[in-house]
N, C-alpha and C positions, 0 to 999 in steps of 0.2 A: 471602408475608407474614411467615411465621415467621423467615425469613432476614433480612428487613429489620428486624424487631424486634430480632433478635439483634445486628445490626450497630450499632443505636443504643445497645444496652446494653453493647457492647464498646468500652471507652475506647481501647484500642490501635488497633483498626481505624478508629475514628472519627478519631483523630489522623492516621492515614495518609491517609484520604480528604481531610481538611481541608488537610493539607500539599500534596497533589496539586492541590487547587483553588487554593491560593495560588500554586503554580508556574504553573498555567494563566493566572492573572491577570497574572503577570509576562510570560508569553509573549505574551498579547494586547496588553499595553502596548508590547512591543517591536515589534509589527506596525506601529505608528504612529510609530516613530522612523525618519525617512527618512534615506537616505544624502545626504551634502552635494553641492553643486555641480550639482544636477540641476534642470531646468525641469519642474515638476510638471504643467503643462498638456500638455506633450508626452507624458509617461507616460500621462496619462489618455486621450489620443487613441489610443495604441497598444492600450490595454485597453478601448476602448469596447464591444467585443463579442468577448471572448477565446474562441477556439475551438481545437480540436485540442490540441497539446501545451501551448501556453501556458495554455489554459483549464484543463487537468488540473493543471498545476503550480500555478496560482493557487489552485485548490480545495484542493490538498494543503497549501499554506502559509497558508491562512486569509486570502487576499487580500494577503499580505505582498509577493508578486511585483508585483501591480498597483499597490501603494503604493510600490514600490521601496524597501522597508524594509531595514534593516541585516541582517534575517534573510530576505531575498528568496528565497534558495535553500532555506530550510527545512532539513529533515533529509535531503533527497534525496541529497546526496553520500555520506552515511553508508550509505544503503540500497544505492546503487550499489557502494560499496566492500565492503559485506558480501556482496553477490551475487558479486562478483569473487573474494573470498577463499574463498567456498564452492566455486566452480568450480576454483580453484587447488589445493584440498585433494584433488581427485579424481585423485591420482597424477600431476598436472602438475608440482607442486613437491613433491618428496619430503619436504623439511624441514617444510613446512606439514602434510602428512599425518601425519608423525611427531608433531608437536605436538598435532594433533587427537586423538591416541590417548593422550596423557599425562595426561588428566584436567584438574583445575582449573588446574594450573601451565601446561600447554600452552594452555588456553583463554585465560588472561590474556595470554600472549604474542601469540596471534592477535588478540585484541581490541585490543591496543596497536598492532599493525601496521595493523589495520583503521582505527583512528582517524587514524593518520598518512596513510594513503592517502585517507581522507575529506577531510582538510584540503587535501591536494594537489589532489584533484579539485574541491573547492570553489573553490580559487583559479583553476584553469583554466576552470571553468564560469562563474565570475563575470567573468573577463576577457573570455571570448567573449560573454557576455550584454551587457556594457557596450558593447563594440565593435559587436556586432550591432544593438543598439538605436540607437546613434549613426548607423550606416549607414542604418537604416530611417528615423530621424527626425533630420535634421541639426541641428535646434534643441533636441536633448536637453539639452545643457549650458547652464548659466546663463552667458552670454557676459560679463557684468559680473564674475563671480567667477572664471571660468576663462580667458577670452580664447580663444585657439586651443588646443583639447585636443591633447595629445600622448601618447606611450606612458607617461610618468610619471603623467599624469592617470588613464589607464586602470588602471595598476598600483595607484595609491593607492586608487581606488574598489574594485578587486578585493580588496585587503587588508582594507578595511572590511567588505565582505560576507563574506569568509572568517572574519573575527573574529566576525561575527554567527552563522555556522554553528557555530563552536567554542563560542560562548555557549549555543546550543541543545543541543549535545551535553552540556554541563555540566548544564543543566537536566534533560535526560533521565536523566543519571546520578543526580541528586538524587531523581527520582521512583522510579527502580529501587531505590535504597538505602533511602529513607525514606518512600516513598509506596506507591501501589497500582498493580500492573501493570508491564509493561515500559515503561520511560521513552520509548524511541524511538517505539514504537507509540502511546503515549498522546499524545505531542506531535503526531503526524500526525492522530490522531482529533480532537484539540482544534481543529486548523486546519480540518478538514472540517466538523465539527459547527457551528462558529461561523458557517459560511456558510448553513446550512439555514434559520434564522429569516429571514435577509435574502431568501432565495429565495421563501419563502411570503409575506413582506411585499410584495415586488415583484409577485408574482402577485395578491395582494389588491388592490393599487392598480390593476392593469391590468384585472382581471376583475370586481372587486366595487365599487370606489369611483371608477372612472373615469367621465367624462361619457359618457352614452349607453349605460351598461350595461343589459342586459336579461336575460330569463330564460335565454337561451342562454349568456350569460357566467357566470351563477351555476352553471349545469349543467356548464360546462367546468371551472370551478374545483373543484367537488365531485368530478368525474370524475378530475381530476389528483390530488387528495388521496387518494381511495379507491384509485387505482392505485398510488400511492406506498406506502400502508400494506400493500396486498396483496403488492407486490414485496418490501417489508421482511420480511413474515412468511415469504414463500417463500425468500428468501435465508437467513434465520435457520434455517429447517428444513434446508436443503441444507448449510449450513456445519456443522451439528451431526450430519448423517447419517453413519453408519458401517456397515461390513460386518464383522461379527465372525468371526474364524477360531477355531474351537474348539481348545483345546490341553489335553493331559493330561500329567501328570508321573509318570514311572515310579518315582521314588524317594520318593513319598509313602507313608505308613504305611497299613495296612488300616483302622485306626480313622478316619483322616482321610477315606478313601474312603467309608466307611459314613456319615459325616456329610455327604457331598456336597461336600467341599472339594477333591477331586482335580482336578475340571474347572475350566478357566479359559478365557480367550479373548484374542485380540489384535485390537483394533479398528483397522480400516483406514478412514480418512476417505474419503468419496466424492470430496471435493475436497482431496486431500492436497497439491496444489501451491500452494494458497492463491491470492493475488492476483498472485504473481510473474509468471506467463505473460502476463497482461494488461499489466503494466508493461514487460516485455521487448518485447512486440509494439508498444506505443505508442512506446517509445524508438527501436526500429529504423525505424519509419515516420517518426518526427520528424526523424531525422538527415538524410536526403536533402532533406526539406522545408526544413530550416535552410540546407543547402548551396545549394539552388536559389535561395533569397532573395538570395544574394550574387552569383549568376552573371548576366551581362548578358542571356543568352538567355531568362531567365525573368522579367525585370523587367517587361516590358509584356505582359499577357495577350492583347491584341489583335494582337500581332505575333509570337507564339510559333509555331514550326514544328510540324509534325505529331508529330515525335519528342518535343519538349519538352512538348507538350500531353499526349501519352500518358503520359510519365513523371510529370507532375503528378497525373494522375488515378490512376495506379497506386499512388502513395504518399499519396493523400488518402482517408482512410477514410470521408469523407462522400460519396464517389462510388462507383458500383457496383463498378468494378474494384478500387479501394482497399479496399472493404468485404470483398470476397472474400479479398484478401491478408491483411487484418487478422484475419479469422476463421481462416484457414489457419495464420497464425503463432501464434495463441492455442492452437490444437489441438496443433501441433508442440511448443511449449514446455511445454504441460501434461503431455504424455507424458514429455518429457525430464526435467522437474523432479520429477515424481512418482517416477520411478525413481531420481533422485538422493536424494530425501528418504527413500524406503523402498527400501533395497537388498535384494532377495530373497536374494542370496548371504549377506550378513551376517546377515540374520534367520534363515536356515536354520542357520548355524553357531552363532548364539547359542542357538537352541533345543536343539541337540545338547549344548552345554556345560551347559545347565540340565537335562539328561536329560528334555527335553520333546519331545512329538511331536504331530502332527496326526492324529487318528483316521482310520485307513484309508490313510494316506500314509506311506511309508517315509522315515526320516530321510536327510538328504543331498541328492543331486541331485534326487530326486523331490519333496521338500519345496520346494526352490528353484523347480522348474518349476511346482509347484502355486501357490505364492505369486505367481510372475510372471504366470501366466495370469489369476489372480483380480484382481491389480492392474491388468492390461491391461483387463479387462472393466469394472471400476468406474471406471477413468480415462476410458473412452469417455463414460460418463455425466457425469463431472466436467468433461470438456472441453466437451461440448455445453452444459452448464449455464453454464460461464464465457462461452462464445460468446454465449448468449442474454442474459445479464446485461450483458455488455460492449456488445453491439450495441443493447440496448433504448433508451438515450437517443437514439441516432442514428436508429433506425427510427421511434420515436414522434415525433421532431421532424419527420421527413419526412412521416409520415402525417397528423399533426394540426397541423403548422405551429407547434409550440411554440417559444417564445423560447430562445436559446442558454443562458440562465442556469438553465433548468429541467432538472435532471438526475435522471430517474427510473431508478434502477438504476445501472449503471456501476461503475467501479473504486472510487469513493469509498464506495459503499454496501457493497461487499465488505469493504473495510478496516474500516469502522466496526463492522459486525456481527461479523467475526472477532475483533477486539480486545475488543469488548464481551463476547463469550462467554468468552474466556480470562480476562478481568478478573473476571467474575462467579464463575468457578470458583475463582480465587485468593481472593476475598473469602469465599466459602463455606468454603474450606479453613482460612483464618485464623480464622474464627469458630468452626468445629468444633474446631480445635486448641486454642483457648482454653477451650472448654467441656469437652473431655476432660481438659485439665490440671487444671481446677478439680475435676472429678469424682474424679480419682485422688488429689488432695490431700485 
């Protein structure tokens, strides 16, 4: 409460928050700006009950995809481009690794290339999306306005959607520069959070206000709300959980040591990989599903062979086989990305340069091995946690027969909680910084 009071008293922070809210308003208005030449009824039919990759992307974009808005792709291409650039900096492209070590100048160069790559990916994804939707629904285009669609039609619409993604990147930059939090993350969270009231409103109409509701319907609604809040608290705790590595500095003075200032620690997050492993796993499973939709052997479920049926189940995480593959991919990517984010070798060298050491552990290779073993242990917990949260919507839907629009847990909640924690820390820092400045003056 003290922090909230301080925020309202701090004019600079309030201006940042209000500016961010204004950008959110512009973003929400853009969701309802539809791309031209499209038959809206056909789009509604495609998204009657979006599941799998389409459902996740629609949630990330705040229903912009199901509205086939000019920002239908959301900020997704930029996220993909950022992940690709991070991987390329791991000694794959020496020039990128060199730039990553040049400080702010190198960071600006990498950011610029990331944006160019994001725009290129947005165009490719938009082109594939329009062609794919047209193949799925032949009546997608307004025949009066388009006639017979051709490649120029597809290219024109892809350029419109690409421009929408570029517009979102500009809004994200505005938030980063003049608002609160990381702009890209805040745009994603705005899209996800905007769908939560609609979810509970739909639940209310189905369980509380529908004809024939009874005590069991009220109990079901209450159980869903309580479970959602419990999962929210659990995810918040796990996203904040850390394992501290004690560190001592050999170059501190005796006076500092007697005052208890010699000791410090390095916090390792239990879930240092964040939500990236889940996004990777969903993307890898969605690519074969997208390809299957265009192959004749997979068009008719009643006429598919044994091999085609097996492949469909293997890449469908709502089926038992696909569920196992989904969980396995999350675990593999969690370990991979955790060791990318926290490099034990670099951490060991950094401690040596700072004349710091872990008590009872020799500097150098022993310190590196100690950090690696500790990171492996806590990553096991983090990977299992991600699997539980990611599978929770699927398992609860199977167990209780919940509608597809009810998402208790899942990727969306991980993103919202993670961004909320980081944004809260930034607000506290801004408020405290202002307070300290006033005290010094």
